[in-house]
C-alpha positions in Angstrom: -88.2 -16.3 -25.2 -85.7 -14.5 -28.3 -85.1 -11.3 -26.2 -84.6 -13.7 -23.2 -82.1 -15.8 -25.2 -79.7 -13.3 -26.3 -80.3 -11.2 -23.2 -78.8 -14.5 -22.1 -76.1 -14.7 -24.5 -74.5 -11.8 -24.0 -73.5 -13.2 -19.8 -70.0 -14.5 -19.4 -69.9 -18.3 -18.9 -68.7 -20.1 -15.8 -65.4 -21.7 -16.1 -63.1 -23.1 -13.2 -61.6 -19.4 -12.4 -64.2 -16.9 -12.0 -67.5 -18.3 -10.0 -66.4 -15.1 -7.5 -67.7 -12.5 -10.3 -69.8 -14.8 -12.7 -71.9 -15.6 -9.2 -72.7 -11.9 -8.3 -73.6 -11.4 -12.0 -76.0 -14.1 -12.9 -77.4 -13.1 -9.5 -78.1 -9.7 -10.2 -79.2 -11.3 -13.6 -81.9 -13.3 -12.0 -83.2 -10.2 -9.8 -83.5 -8.3 -12.5 -85.5 -11.0 -14.5 -88.2 -11.8 -10.8 -86.1 -15.2 -10.9 -84.1 -15.1 -7.8 -86.6 -15.9 -5.8 -87.0 -19.7 -6.7 -83.2 -19.6 -7.0 -81.9 -18.5 -3.5 -84.6 -16.7 -2.1 -87.7 -17.1 -0.5 -90.3 -19.7 -2.9 -87.1 -22.2 -4.1 -89.7 -25.2 -2.9 -92.5 -25.9 -5.6 -96.3 -24.2 -4.0 -98.7 -27.0 -3.4 -101.6 -25.0 -5.2 -101.9 -26.0 -8.6 -102.3 -22.7 -9.5 -99.1 -21.2 -8.2 -97.3 -24.2 -9.4 -98.2 -23.9 -12.7 -96.3 -20.4 -12.0 -92.9 -22.0 -10.0 -92.8 -24.4 -13.1 -92.8 -21.8 -15.5 -90.2 -19.7 -14.0 -88.3 -22.6 -12.6 -87.8 -23.8 -16.4 -86.2 -20.4 -17.3 -84.1 -20.4 -14.6 -82.4 -23.9 -15.0 -82.2 -22.9 -18.5 -80.3 -19.7 -17.8 -77.8 -21.3 -15.4 -77.3 -24.6 -17.9 -76.3 -21.8 -21.1 -74.4 -20.1 -19.1 -71.7 -22.4 -17.5 -69.5 -24.4 -19.8 -69.6 -27.4 -21.1 -67.7 -29.3 -18.9 -69.3 -28.3 -15.4 -72.7 -29.1 -17.2 -72.2 -33.0 -15.7 -72.5 -30.9 -11.9 -76.1 -29.2 -12.7 -78.1 -31.1 -15.5 -79.3 -34.1 -12.5 -80.8 -31.0 -10.1 -84.5 -30.9 -10.2 -84.5 -27.3 -9.3 -82.7 -24.6 -9.7 -82.0 -24.0 -5.9 -80.3 -27.3 -6.5 -78.1 -26.7 -9.3 -77.3 -23.4 -7.6 -76.2 -25.2 -4.4 -74.3 -28.3 -6.5 -71.8 -25.1 -8.5 -71.4 -23.4 -4.7 -70.3 -26.7 -3.0 -67.9 -27.5 -6.3 -66.1 -24.4 -6.2 -65.8 -24.0 -2.5 -63.7 -27.1 -2.3 -61.9 -25.8 -5.4 -61.7 -22.5 -4.3 -60.4 -24.2 -0.6 -57.9 -26.2 -2.6 -56.4 -22.9 -4.7 -56.3 -20.8 -1.4 -54.4 -23.2 0.4 -52.0 -22.9 -2.3 -52.1 -19.0 -2.6 -51.2 -19.2 0.8 -48.8 -21.4 1.4 -47.2 -19.4 -1.7 -47.5 -16.3 0.1 -46.0 -17.1 3.2 -42.3 -18.5 1.5 -41.9 -16.0 -1.5 -39.2 -13.8 -1.7 -37.2 -11.2 -4.2 -34.6 -13.7 -5.3 -33.6 -12.6 -8.8 -36.8 -10.3 -9.5 -36.7 -6.6 -10.2 -38.9 -4.3 -8.1 -41.4 -4.2 -9.6 -41.7 -7.6 -11.0 -41.9 -8.2 -6.7 -44.0 -6.7 -6.2 -46.3 -7.4 -8.9 -46.2 -10.8 -8.0 -47.2 -10.1 -4.0 -50.2 -7.6 -5.3 -51.4 -10.6 -7.6 -51.5 -13.4 -5.2 -53.4 -11.1 -2.7 -55.5 -10.4 -5.0 -56.5 -13.8 -6.0 -56.4 -14.4 -2.1 -58.7 -11.7 -1.8 -61.0 -12.9 -4.5 -61.6 -16.0 -3.1 -62.1 -15.4 0.3 -63.7 -11.6 0.5 -64.4 -11.7 4.1 -60.7 -11.7 4.8 -58.9 -10.1 2.5 -56.0 -9.2 2.1 -54.9 -5.1 3.6 -52.9 -2.7 2.2 -51.1 -3.3 5.6 -50.3 -7.1 5.3 -49.1 -6.8 2.0 -46.7 -4.1 3.0 -45.1 -6.6 5.5 -45.2 -9.7 3.4 -43.0 -7.7 0.6 -41.2 -6.3 3.0 -40.6 -9.6 4.5 -39.2 -10.8 1.1 -36.7 -7.8 -0.4 -33.2 -8.3 -1.1 -30.9 -7.8 1.9 -29.6 -4.6 -0.1 -33.3 -2.9 0.3 -33.4 -2.9 4.5 -31.3 0.1 5.0 -34.6 2.2 2.3 -37.3 0.8 4.2 -35.6 1.0 8.0 -34.8 4.8 7.1 -38.1 5.2 5.7 -40.1 4.7 9.3 -37.9 7.3 10.6 -40.6 9.3 8.1 -43.0 11.8 9.5 -45.8 10.4 7.2 -44.8 6.3 6.4 -45.4 6.4 2.8 -47.9 4.1 1.0 -46.9 0.8 -1.2 -46.8 2.5 -4.2 -44.3 5.0 -2.8 -42.5 2.5 -1.2 -42.1 0.4 -4.7 -41.0 3.7 -6.7 -38.2 4.2 -4.3 -36.9 1.3 -3.8 -37.4 0.9 -7.8 -35.7 4.4 -8.2 -33.0 2.8 -6.3 -32.4 0.4 -8.2 -32.3 2.2 -11.4 -29.5 3.7 -9.7 -27.6 1.2 -8.6 -27.8 -0.3 -11.9 -26.2 3.0 -13.5 -23.1 2.9 -10.7 -22.7 -0.3 -11.1 -22.3 0.1 -15.6 -20.0 3.3 -14.8 -18.0 0.9 -12.2 -17.7 -2.1 -14.7 -16.0 0.3 -17.5 -13.8 2.3 -15.3 -12.3 -1.1 -14.1 -12.2 -2.5 -18.0 -10.0 0.8 -19.1 -7.9 -0.2 -16.0 -7.6 -3.3 -17.1 -6.5 -2.3 -20.9 -4.3 -0.2 -19.9 -2.3 -2.4 -17.7 -2.7 -4.4 -20.8 -1.1 -2.2 -23.1 1.7 -1.5 -20.4 2.8 -5.0 -19.8 2.9 -5.4 -23.4 5.6 -3.0 -23.3 7.6 -4.2 -21.1 7.3 -7.5 -22.6 8.6 -6.1 -26.2 11.4 -4.4 -24.3 12.5 -7.1 -22.8 12.1 -9.4 -26.1 14.6 -7.0 -27.8 16.9 -6.6 -25.8 19.9 -8.8 -26.4 23.3 -8.5 -24.8 22.9 -5.6 -22.5 21.7 -4.0 -25.7 18.1 -1.5 -26.0 15.8 -2.6 -27.5 15.1 -1.3 -30.7 12.2 -0.8 -33.7 12.2 -2.2 -36.9 13.2 1.0 -38.4 16.3 1.6 -36.0 17.6 -2.1 -37.1 16.9 -1.4 -40.7 18.4 1.9 -40.8 21.1 0.0 -38.8 21.5 -2.7 -41.4 21.8 -0.6 -44.7 24.4 1.5 -42.7 26.3 -2.1 -42.5 
């Protein structure tokens, strides 16, 4: 029993966000312990034969123990009143089916309205991929394909990216999603470099214009009665001579 308990303790506990992975792992674990038949197999109801019932009760106790110790405390209330392992398992499946449906709807809505806006290309691609992966985990039978993901990403790109996307459609082999991300990210980096150079040139031109403007003002301020502007040294020399 000690070995059995220690092996169970190494399994990640069920929480509000890992049901799909957890249910897969625990199913394999129960199969390995010869307990799955009374949880989700062909032996889920107690037998009428006394000798078989005794064995079934032993296995049932082990299976219920496993399910009880590998769920977080806040989820224990959903299985503590279950009379059989199957009832406990079904309670959890029903609970997370409802939870997953609500979460799935939120993710689908987010995906329909997503756009790049102020995100970088890498941030935007990562965001869309993350949402698609979550949806695929919650609904494996309707996993989002790369083709659909590509359409979603392209639809939400900023307008300045449309030219590059259109150009790639004329290629003999259309780029993969990863290749498209690299192309757009490289163009984004190039645009930033060009923008920095343009800003520096504009600042340099503005600085030159200001210097010229100050020089003109000095000439105007120094001229009196039609006389040209003189430097401080020239005025000093004139005073000494007089």
